[in-house]
C-alpha positions as CSV (number, residue, x, y, z in Angstrom):
1,M,127.9,88.5,129.5
2,A,130.1,88.6,126.4
3,Y,133.9,88.9,126.5
4,S,136.3,89.5,123.6
5,G,140.0,89.9,124.0
6,E,143.2,88.2,125.3
7,P,142.6,84.5,126.0
8,I,141.5,84.1,129.6
9,L,140.1,81.5,131.9
10,A,136.3,81.3,131.8
11,G,136.2,80.9,135.5
12,D,137.9,84.2,136.0
13,L,135.0,85.9,134.1
14,L,132.2,83.9,135.7
15,F,133.1,83.6,139.3
16,R,135.6,86.2,140.4
17,P,133.9,89.6,139.9
18,R,131.9,90.7,143.0
19,H,128.7,91.0,140.9
20,S,129.5,88.2,138.6
21,L,127.0,86.6,136.3
22,I,126.7,83.8,138.8
23,D,125.8,86.3,141.5
24,Q,123.4,88.0,139.1
25,S,121.6,84.6,138.6
26,L,120.6,85.0,142.3
27,H,120.7,88.7,142.8
28,S,120.0,90.6,139.6
29,T,119.6,94.4,140.4
30,L,118.6,95.7,136.9
31,G,116.8,92.7,135.3
32,E,113.2,92.0,134.9
33,T,113.5,89.3,137.6
34,T,115.8,89.1,140.6
35,T,116.4,85.4,140.2
36,N,117.4,83.7,136.9
37,G,117.3,80.0,137.7
38,D,115.8,78.4,134.6
39,G,119.0,77.2,133.2
40,F,122.2,78.7,131.9
41,G,124.7,78.3,129.1
42,I,128.2,79.2,128.1
43,G,129.7,79.3,124.6
44,W,133.4,79.7,123.7
45,Y,135.8,79.5,120.8
46,G,138.9,77.2,120.9
47,E,140.1,74.9,118.2
48,G,138.4,75.5,114.8
49,P,135.8,78.0,113.8
50,R,132.8,76.3,115.4
51,P,132.2,77.3,119.0
52,A,131.6,74.8,121.9
53,L,128.6,74.9,124.2
54,F,127.8,73.8,127.7
55,K,124.2,74.2,128.8
56,N,122.1,72.9,131.6
57,I,118.6,73.4,133.0
58,E,119.9,73.6,136.6
59,P,120.5,77.0,138.1
60,A,124.0,78.3,137.4
61,W,124.8,78.8,141.0
62,N,124.1,75.1,141.7
63,D,126.0,73.4,138.9
64,R,129.4,71.9,140.0
65,N,130.2,70.9,136.5
66,L,130.1,74.5,135.4
67,R,132.8,75.5,137.9
68,E,134.9,72.4,136.9
69,I,134.7,73.2,133.2
70,A,135.2,77.0,133.6
71,S,138.5,76.4,135.5
72,Q,140.0,74.7,132.5
73,V,138.5,76.6,129.5
74,R,140.8,79.4,128.2
75,T,139.3,81.4,125.4
76,P,139.5,84.8,123.6
77,L,135.8,85.0,123.0
78,F,133.3,83.9,125.6
79,F,129.5,84.1,125.9
80,A,127.5,83.3,129.1
81,H,123.8,83.6,129.9
82,V,121.5,82.9,132.8
83,R,117.8,82.3,132.0
84,A,114.5,83.3,133.5
85,S,111.8,81.7,131.2
86,T,109.2,84.0,129.7
87,G,106.8,81.1,129.2
88,T,108.5,78.5,127.1
89,E,109.7,75.2,128.5
90,V,112.7,74.9,130.8
91,Q,114.8,72.5,128.7
92,R,118.3,72.4,127.4
93,S,117.5,73.4,123.9
94,N,115.9,76.6,125.2
95,C,119.0,77.7,127.1
96,H,121.2,80.4,125.6
97,P,123.6,80.8,123.8
98,F,122.1,79.4,120.6
99,R,124.5,78.2,118.0
100,H,124.4,77.8,114.2
101,D,127.7,76.9,112.4
102,R,130.2,79.4,113.6
103,W,127.6,81.8,115.1
104,L,126.5,82.3,118.7
105,W,123.5,84.3,119.8
106,M,121.9,85.3,123.1
107,H,119.0,87.5,124.0
108,N,117.4,89.1,127.0
109,G,113.8,90.3,126.6
110,G,111.0,88.8,124.6
111,L,108.5,89.1,121.8
112,R,105.1,90.1,123.1
113,S,102.2,87.6,122.3
114,F,104.7,85.3,120.8
115,R,102.2,82.4,120.5
116,T,100.0,84.7,118.3
117,V,102.8,85.6,115.8
118,K,104.9,82.4,116.0
119,R,103.5,80.7,112.9
120,D,103.9,83.8,110.7
121,L,107.5,84.3,111.9
122,M,108.4,80.6,111.5
123,T,107.2,80.6,107.8
124,A,109.6,83.5,107.1
125,I,112.6,81.4,108.0
126,D,114.8,80.1,105.1
127,P,113.7,76.4,104.6
128,V,117.4,75.4,104.5
129,L,117.8,76.7,108.1
130,F,114.4,75.6,109.5
131,A,115.4,72.1,110.4
132,D,118.2,73.4,112.6
133,I,115.9,75.1,115.1
134,E,116.1,73.0,118.2
135,G,114.0,74.8,120.9
136,S,110.8,76.7,121.2
137,T,111.8,80.2,122.3
138,D,111.2,83.5,120.7
139,S,114.9,84.2,121.2
140,E,116.1,81.3,119.0
141,L,113.5,82.2,116.4
142,L,114.8,85.8,116.3
143,F,118.2,84.3,115.7
144,F,117.1,82.3,112.8
145,L,115.3,85.2,111.3
146,A,118.5,87.2,111.4
147,L,120.3,84.3,109.8
148,T,117.7,84.2,107.1
149,F,118.1,87.9,106.4
150,G,121.8,87.8,106.0
151,L,123.6,87.6,109.3
152,D,126.7,86.1,107.7
153,D,127.2,89.1,105.4
154,D,125.5,92.1,107.1
155,P,124.9,91.5,110.9
156,L,123.6,95.0,111.7
157,G,121.3,95.0,108.7
158,A,120.1,91.4,109.2
159,V,119.1,92.1,112.8
160,A,117.3,95.3,111.7
161,R,115.4,93.3,109.1
162,A,114.5,90.6,111.5
163,V,113.2,93.1,114.0
164,G,111.4,95.0,111.3
165,L,109.5,91.8,110.3
166,V,108.5,91.1,113.9
167,E,107.1,94.6,114.3
168,A,105.3,94.4,110.9
169,I,103.6,91.1,111.7
170,S,102.8,92.2,115.2
171,R,101.1,95.3,113.9
172,A,99.0,93.1,111.6
173,H,97.8,91.3,114.7
174,D,97.2,94.5,116.7
175,I,100.0,93.7,119.1
176,P,101.5,96.9,120.7
177,A,105.2,97.3,121.5
178,P,106.1,93.8,120.4
179,V,109.9,93.8,120.7
180,Q,112.0,94.0,123.9
181,M,115.7,93.0,123.3
182,T,119.3,93.2,124.2
183,V,121.2,90.9,122.0
184,A,124.8,89.7,121.6
185,T,126.0,87.7,118.7
186,T,129.4,86.7,117.2
187,D,130.9,84.7,114.4
188,G,134.1,84.0,116.4
189,E,136.0,87.0,115.0
190,C,133.7,90.0,115.6
191,M,131.0,90.6,118.2
192,W,127.8,92.6,117.6
193,F,125.4,93.8,120.3
194,F,122.0,95.6,120.2
195,R,119.8,97.5,122.6
196,Y,116.3,98.1,121.3
197,S,112.6,97.9,122.2
198,S,109.5,99.1,120.3
199,Q,108.7,101.4,123.2
200,R,112.2,102.7,123.4
201,Q,112.4,101.6,127.0
202,T,114.9,98.8,126.7
203,R,116.4,96.6,129.4
204,S,119.9,97.6,130.6
205,L,123.1,96.9,128.6
206,F,126.6,98.1,129.3
207,Y,130.1,97.8,127.8
208,S,133.6,98.3,128.9
209,T,136.2,99.5,126.5
210,D,139.6,98.3,127.8
211,S,141.2,96.0,130.3
212,S,141.0,98.3,133.3
213,A,137.6,96.9,134.4
214,L,138.9,93.4,134.4
215,C,142.1,94.3,136.3
216,A,140.1,96.3,138.9
217,L,137.6,93.5,139.4
218,H,140.2,91.0,140.4
219,P,143.8,92.4,140.4
220,D,145.1,88.9,141.4
221,I,144.1,87.4,138.1
222,E,146.9,85.2,136.7
223,D,147.4,87.0,133.4
224,A,146.5,90.6,134.3
225,D,149.9,91.9,133.3
226,H,149.5,90.6,129.8
227,L,146.0,91.9,129.1
228,N,145.8,94.2,126.1
229,E,143.7,97.2,125.0
230,E,141.5,95.0,122.7
231,I,139.5,93.7,125.7
232,R,135.8,94.3,125.5
233,F,132.9,93.3,127.8
234,V,129.2,93.5,127.0
235,V,127.0,92.9,130.1
236,S,123.4,93.2,131.2
237,E,124.6,94.6,134.5
238,P,128.1,95.9,135.5
239,L,130.2,93.2,137.1
240,G,131.2,95.6,140.0
241,D,130.9,99.2,141.2
242,L,133.7,100.7,139.3
243,P,132.9,104.3,138.3
244,G,134.0,105.1,134.8
245,D,134.6,101.5,133.7
246,W,131.1,100.7,132.5
247,T,129.3,102.7,129.8
248,E,125.6,102.2,129.1
249,V,124.8,101.3,125.6
250,P,122.5,104.0,124.2
251,E,118.9,103.3,123.5
252,S,118.2,102.0,120.0
253,S,121.8,101.3,119.3
254,G,124.0,98.5,117.8
255,G,127.6,98.0,118.5
256,V,130.4,96.1,116.8
257,V,133.7,94.9,118.3
258,C,136.5,93.6,116.0
259,P,140.3,93.6,116.3
260,G,141.2,97.2,115.8
261,R,137.6,98.4,115.6
262,S,135.0,99.3,118.1
263,E,132.0,101.5,117.5
264,I,128.4,102.2,118.5
265,L,125.9,102.9,115.7
266,P,122.2,103.9,115.6
267,F,119.8,101.0,115.3
268,E,116.4,101.1,113.6
269,P,114.3,98.2,112.3
270,V,113.7,98.0,108.6
271,L,111.2,95.9,106.6
272,P,113.1,92.9,105.0
């Protein structure tokens, strides 16, 4: 789940909706797995450009500290992720979101036969960035490829080049349909999101374009009267059954949300 808009309590985003991300960690209806209990993470922006992180390997539904922290964190830009491991270790450094300087990144999906292509992909990462990789997941590696290929200056193009490299290297290893991804990333000002897979059968991703979804999800929310039209959600699954409030991100698309700007664009990998 990604949120951008008027500052709001993280707890109102995480716990109040009927089908909240915490509920999805136990009862996912559209995900690859029903239960996502291999850790969780939240990232948010407060003072200064660098976001804060809180991550743990415990299931999100069972972490009392998460509820304590979320009840006090008020932020205009919030990322949250619950994890089901696709083969890498259950450890804090493998929990999303991943952070580098002012950037956050989270990913659902995977790179097929990751162990086979991992070395080739690792050697493509900028040596200046390489030492900052903390975990062992394909998701974090994809993030650092995007950073290598210009995420700071051209997020849509950088992700297209990162995915293009993965597909090219995978073809060299005779790996079919290597990429499955929904991604959200932000620099603290704008938010970008992507839905793409090599087979064009990508996992679900939805967005909401105004504050109506949030108000309908919990009308008793403290600051509902002050919510503005800049509010945007990006979620793997709708947070409730509200017809018209959730729009599916089209297959092979990238989106951008900035103050005063919101658009969906076609997404195609390119060779870097």
